[in-house]
C-alpha positions as a Markdown table, in Angstrom:
| # | Residue | x | y | z |
|---|---|---|---|---|
| 1 | Met | 13.8 | -3.4 | 12.6 |
| 2 | Asp | 12.0 | -0.5 | 11.0 |
| 3 | Val | 9.8 | -0.4 | 7.9 |
| 4 | Asn | 9.6 | 3.2 | 6.7 |
| 5 | Gly | 9.9 | 4.4 | 10.3 |
| 6 | Val | 6.9 | 2.6 | 11.6 |
| 7 | Gly | 8.1 | -0.9 | 12.7 |
| 8 | Trp | 6.9 | -4.3 | 11.6 |
| 9 | Ile | 3.7 | -4.3 | 13.8 |
| 10 | Gly | 2.9 | -0.8 | 12.7 |
| 11 | Ala | 3.4 | -1.8 | 9.1 |
| 12 | Ile | 0.9 | -4.6 | 9.4 |
| 13 | Ile | -1.7 | -2.4 | 11.1 |
| 14 | Ile | -1.2 | 0.6 | 8.8 |
| 15 | Gly | -1.0 | -1.7 | 5.8 |
| 16 | Gly | -4.3 | -3.3 | 6.7 |
| 17 | Leu | -5.9 | 0.1 | 7.1 |
| 18 | Ala | -4.4 | 1.3 | 3.7 |
| 19 | Gly | -5.6 | -1.9 | 2.0 |
| 20 | Trp | -9.1 | -1.6 | 3.5 |
| 21 | Leu | -9.3 | 2.1 | 2.3 |
| 22 | Ala | -8.2 | 1.0 | -1.1 |
| 23 | Glu | -10.8 | -1.8 | -1.1 |
| 24 | Met | -13.5 | 0.7 | -0.2 |
| 25 | Val | -12.4 | 3.2 | -2.9 |
| 26 | Met | -11.8 | 0.6 | -5.6 |
| 27 | Lys | -14.9 | -1.3 | -4.7 |
| 28 | Ser | -13.1 | -4.7 | -4.6 |
| 29 | Asn | -14.1 | -7.5 | -2.3 |
| 30 | Thr | -11.1 | -8.8 | -0.4 |
| 31 | Gly | -10.7 | -10.0 | 3.1 |
| 32 | Ile | -8.6 | -8.6 | 6.0 |
| 33 | Phe | -5.6 | -10.7 | 5.2 |
| 34 | Met | -5.5 | -9.6 | 1.6 |
| 35 | Asn | -6.0 | -6.0 | 2.7 |
| 36 | Ile | -2.9 | -6.2 | 4.8 |
| 37 | Ile | -0.9 | -7.8 | 2.0 |
| 38 | Leu | -2.2 | -5.1 | -0.5 |
| 39 | Gly | -1.3 | -2.3 | 1.9 |
| 40 | Ile | 2.2 | -3.5 | 2.6 |
| 41 | Ile | 3.1 | -4.6 | -0.9 |
| 42 | Gly | 1.4 | -1.5 | -2.3 |
| 43 | Ala | 3.7 | 0.7 | -0.2 |
| 44 | Val | 6.7 | -1.2 | -1.4 |
| 45 | Val | 5.6 | -1.0 | -5.1 |
| 46 | Leu | 4.8 | 2.7 | -5.0 |
| 47 | Asn | 8.1 | 3.5 | -3.3 |
| 48 | Ala | 9.9 | 1.4 | -6.1 |
| 49 | Ile | 8.0 | 3.3 | -8.8 |
| 50 | Leu | 8.8 | 6.7 | -7.2 |
| 51 | Ala | 12.5 | 5.7 | -6.9 |
| 52 | Ala | 12.6 | 4.5 | -10.6 |
| 53 | Leu | 11.2 | 7.9 | -11.6 |
| 54 | His | 13.6 | 9.7 | -9.4 |
| 55 | Ile | 10.8 | 11.3 | -7.4 |
| 56 | Ala | 11.1 | 11.6 | -3.6 |
| 57 | Ser | 8.8 | 9.5 | -1.6 |
| 58 | Phe | 6.2 | 10.9 | 0.8 |
| 59 | Gly | 8.7 | 10.6 | 3.7 |
| 60 | Thr | 8.7 | 8.4 | 6.8 |
| 61 | Gly | 6.2 | 7.8 | 9.6 |
| 62 | Trp | 2.8 | 6.3 | 9.8 |
| 63 | Leu | 1.0 | 8.9 | 7.7 |
| 64 | Ala | 3.5 | 8.6 | 4.8 |
| 65 | Tyr | 3.2 | 4.8 | 5.0 |
| 66 | Leu | -0.6 | 5.0 | 5.0 |
| 67 | Ile | -0.6 | 7.3 | 1.9 |
| 68 | Thr | 1.9 | 5.2 | 0.0 |
| 69 | Gly | 0.2 | 2.0 | 1.0 |
| 70 | Phe | -3.2 | 3.3 | -0.1 |
| 71 | Ile | -2.0 | 4.5 | -3.5 |
| 72 | Gly | 0.1 | 1.4 | -4.0 |
| 73 | Ala | -2.8 | -0.9 | -3.1 |
| 74 | Cys | -5.1 | 1.0 | -5.5 |
| 75 | Ile | -2.5 | 0.5 | -8.2 |
| 76 | Leu | -2.3 | -3.2 | -7.4 |
| 77 | Ile | -6.1 | -3.6 | -7.5 |
| 78 | Phe | -6.2 | -1.8 | -10.8 |
| 79 | Ala | -3.4 | -3.9 | -12.3 |
| 80 | Gly | -5.1 | -7.1 | -11.0 |
| 81 | Arg | -8.3 | -6.1 | -12.8 |
| 82 | Leu | -6.4 | -5.5 | -16.0 |
| 83 | Ile | -4.8 | -8.9 | -15.9 |
| 84 | Arg | -8.1 | -10.7 | -15.2 |
| 85 | Arg | -9.8 | -9.2 | -18.2 |
């Protein structure tokens, strides 16, 4: 089974990296498990947003998954901060 052309294990590894990068940029303090969740769900959320706006996604493969996961995780961190306030 493929997730955006990277496979499930690749999605976990790349999602963790994307979540970690988002954590560093957004200066949030989450653990490795939350980084993985943020990266994977962030990629799904951003792909859904792009599809709703009729904008093509960044493509397939690990680099596209890393970019969408990073941007999506940043969006999720930002939204979480808005909700907490």
